N, C-alpha and C positions, 0 to 999 in steps of 0.2 A: 365525473366521479372524483371524490376527494382522495388525497394521498393517504397511504396506510400510516405513514409517520410524517409529521411536519413540525419543524422547528422554525420559528420566525423571530429573528432578532433577539436571541437569548443572550443576556448579559448577566454577569455574576462577579461579585468581588469577594475574594477569600484571602484575607490578610493582604499581602503585597501582590497577590496574583489576581488576574481578572480574565474572565471570558468576555469577548467583545463581539456583539452582533452576530451570533452564530445562526445561520439560516440554511436549511436544506430540506428536501422532501424525498420520501421513499415510497415506491409502490410495493404492493404485496409481492413477496419473494425476492426483493432486492437485497443483495449483500453489499453493504456500504462500509468500506474500509477507510478508517481515519489513520493516516500515516504521519508520524512526526517524531522529532527527537525527544529525548528524556526532558521532562520539565515543560513540555509544550502545553499540557493541560488535558491530555487525552483521557486519563482516568477521571479527572474532575468533570469533564463533559459528560461521560457516561453516568457518573453518580448524580449529576444534575437531572439528566433525563429520567433516571430511576427514582428521583424524588428525595435523595439524601440531602440535597442542598436546594433551598428555594431560590429561584433566579431573581435578580434585581429587577429585570424587565423582560418582556417577550412572552411568547406562548409556546406550549408543547402540546401537540395533538397526536393521539394514537387511535387509529381506527375512526377518525373523525371526531373523537371526543376530547374536549379540552381537559387535560390532566395537570395543568400547570401548578395548581394548588392541591392536587390530590395526594394523599399519603402513599408511600411506596407500595403497600399491600393492595391498594386499589387500582394499580396501573396495569396489572397483568403483564409483568415483565419478567422474563427469565434471564438471570444474571449469572454469568460464569466468570469467576475471579481467577486471577493469576495464581493464587496460592490454594486453589481448590475449595477452601472454606467448608470442608466436610467436618461433621461432628465426630471426634475420635471415639467417643463412648458408644456410638450407635453403629449397628451393622449397615452394610450396603443397602439392604432392603428398608431399614428404618430411616436411613438418610434420605432415600427417595420418597418414602411415605411422609416424611416431615414436611415436604412441600405442599401436601394436601392432607392434613391430619384427619379430616372428616371424609376423605375420599375412599373409594373402594380399593382395598389392598390388592385385588386382582388386577386393577389397572397398573399399579406399580410393578407387579410381577410381569405383566405383558410388556411394559417398557423395558425392563431389565432383559427380558428374552430378546427383544428387538435389537438391543445394542450388544448382544452377546455376553451379558453379565449374569445370566441366571445361575450359573454355577458358583458365583461369588456372593450370592445374596446374603449369606450368613457370616461373611468375613467382616472384620473391622478395617478401617482405613490404614492402620499401621501395617497390615498384611497385604497391601496392594502395591503394585508398581505405579510409577508416575502415569503411564498411559491408562491403566485401569482406574485410577483416581479421576482422571479427566473424563472418562466415559461415565463414571458414576455422577460427577458434577453435571454433565450434560443431561443425563437421564433425570436427575432431580429438577433441572430447569424445564425439561419437557413435561414433567408431572404437573407443573403449575398451569398447563394449558395456556401458554403465553400468547399475547398478541404481538410481542416484539421480543427478540433476543438481543442481549448486550453481552459482548465478549471483551474482557479486559486482558489482552495478551495471554490467552489461556494455554498456549503451547510453548511459551518461552523457556520453561524450566525443563523441557523434555530433550532427550538426545535426538539427533537429526533423523535417524530412520523412523523412530516412533512419531516424531513431529510430522514428518511427511505423510505417514500413513493416516494419522488422525486428521490432518488437514483435508485429505481427500475424502475421508469418511464424513467429516463435518459438512463439507460442501455438498456432498451427495444427499445427506439427511436434510439439510436446509432446502435443497431443491425439491425433495419429496414433500416436505411440509408446506412449502409455498408461503412461509412467513418471512417478514422483513427482519434483517439482522444488522446490527452495527458492531463492527469489529475494530478494535484499536490495536495498533502494532507499530514497531519501528523497523520491522523486517520487510524490505522491498519485495523479496521473492514471495513472501507470504501474501502481501498485498496483491501482487500480480496473479497469483493462483486463485485467490478467493473473490476478488472484487468484481461486482457489476458496475458499481460507481465507487469513486474514492475521493478523498480530500487530503490536502496537506495542511496540517495545523502547526502553527508556531506562535509561542507566547500568547496563547489564548485566542488566536485569530485564524480563521480559515483563509489561507492564501489562494487556494485554487480548488475548485470542485469540478469533476468531470469523469469521463471513463478512464480506465488505466492507460489506454493508448493516447488519449489527449494529454494526460499529465506527464507520462514518461517520454512522449515524443514531441510534445508542444508545450513545454513549461512556460508559465506566464511571468516568471521572475528569475533572477539569478539564483536566489536561495533555493527555489524549487528545482531548478536545473541541477545545481550541485547536489541537492539532497537525493534526487532520483538517479544519480549515477552518471550524469553527463560530464565526462572528464575534460572535454574541450569546450571551454566557454571563453570567448575572446571578444574584445571590443573591435567593432568594424564600422566602416562608413559606406553608406550606400552610394554607388556611383550612378546607377541607372536601373530602371524597372521597365521591362517591355515584354508583352505577350506571356505573362506569368513567370518571367525569369528576372531575378534580381542579381545584379553584379555588385559585389561588396568588396571593398578594399580591406585587406588585413596587412597593414604596413605597406610594404612594396609588392605584396602578392594580391591576387584576386581570387575570389571564390564565388560560385554561382549557387543561388538558392531558389527553390520553387516558391515564388511569392508574387501576388498580384499588386501588392504595394508594400512599401517599407519606409519608415522614418529615416532621416539622414544618419543618425547615430543608432546603432543596433548592437546587440550582443549576438554573436554567432555561436550556435550550439551544435555539437556533433557528438552523437553517442559512439563510444569506442567500438561497439560491435558492428557499426555501419561502415567502418573503414576497412577497405580491402587492400592487401599488400601483394606486390608481385615483383618479379625481376624485369618485367617489361620496361623498356626505356621510354623516356620522353614525357614532358609535361604538356598539357593542352588545355583547352577551354571547352565550353559547351555545357550540355546537360550533365555530363559526367565530369567531375573535377578530377584532374590527375596532377600530382605534384612529385617532383624529385625530392626524395626524403633520405635523411641520414639517421640511422638508429642511434639514439642517445642512451637509452637504458632498456634493459630486459628484466622483467620480474615474473616469476612463476606464481600463478594464483592456484586455486583449488583444481579447476579443470581447464584453465586457459592460461595463455601467456599475455602479459600486459607489455606492450611495446610503446615506448615514448620516442617520438620522432621530432626531427627538426626539418620542417618544410619551408623555411623562411618564416614560419610561425610554428608554435608548438602544437603537436597533434598526438593523441593517444589512440591506439588500436588494441583490440582484444582479438587474438587468433588462437586456433586450436594447436595442439601439440603436433599434429600432422603437418600443418602449414609451417609451423616453426621449424621443424626438421627439414621439410622440403626446400625452404628458402635459405636454410643455413644462417639464420639470423643471429647476429652478435653485435655488440656496440661498435659503431663505426661503419657498419654495412650500408651499402647504397641500395635503395629500393624505390619503387614507385608506389605512392599512396593514392588511392582512389576513393571517392565518395559521391554518391548520386546527389544531384541538386535537391531531389525530393526529401533527402535525409538530412539536409541542412536547415535548421530551424532558426529563425530570427526573432529576437525579443526587442521590441521598440524601447528606446531609451529617452524619448522626448515626446 
């Protein structure tokens, strides 16, 4: 069975910017999140898939049909923009009906009711909240009977509670419809909540494609590691690999990683939430790494505390307020930092 959506080696030049050899495939119902910094080309990629820009090379297939040269209106794509793109002079019902001007108005009314917008049908966009506008934009996209949804950071302008609620609604609706969707964002939390598959885009190039767990826990490069929030990324040298355990030197210290093989030079990656802190004394070795640590800096985040440590090498941990208070953590405090070998990821450097 062919993929529901398939891009093969899509390249595009747009002024000084270029997309380079973009390839991926989605099955029906997949939510594919493209994560990347500003200027990475996320919106340009969506607009190329939608038909706004003709690619220099490569093919785009939707539902097994080659649409590389098809005009936007022939691609059956529902596109939700960051700025809603609603017509201010049309009512909610008219905005939805605009997607299918020759369609049955009853279908539009049914969609509005399904998304809880029936009572707003006669309002104009100026009289809607941000969350209501996004629901109208989604309803309009649904009215097109799309084969693919494209989402260009549609929740970025909303306040946090509204954004969280709409994100959950959107995922639930996409699950019900069973349609593929491509969603671009620079928000890591949003990517983790929504994605079945995801990719990291930088400077028009996909650096890594995989599941959220693969990308967040096993990044393929230093840029990806830094971008997905791995605060400890250190140069190391592999000393030995035996029975799935790699011993790696970090300066005068050693750390163990779960690995069946490793190059001599590696980057050692440790997510801050995988570091446990305690008052228990003693450093050791084995499957669980334990290090004598001195607290260098304490910073309060939204719901956690960021603890910067000196273990003979720099290490960052995230802990809860309860742990912070129980351990009485302050700069200069002596602790034991622990991390499982399975949570230490190695990136080959040669």
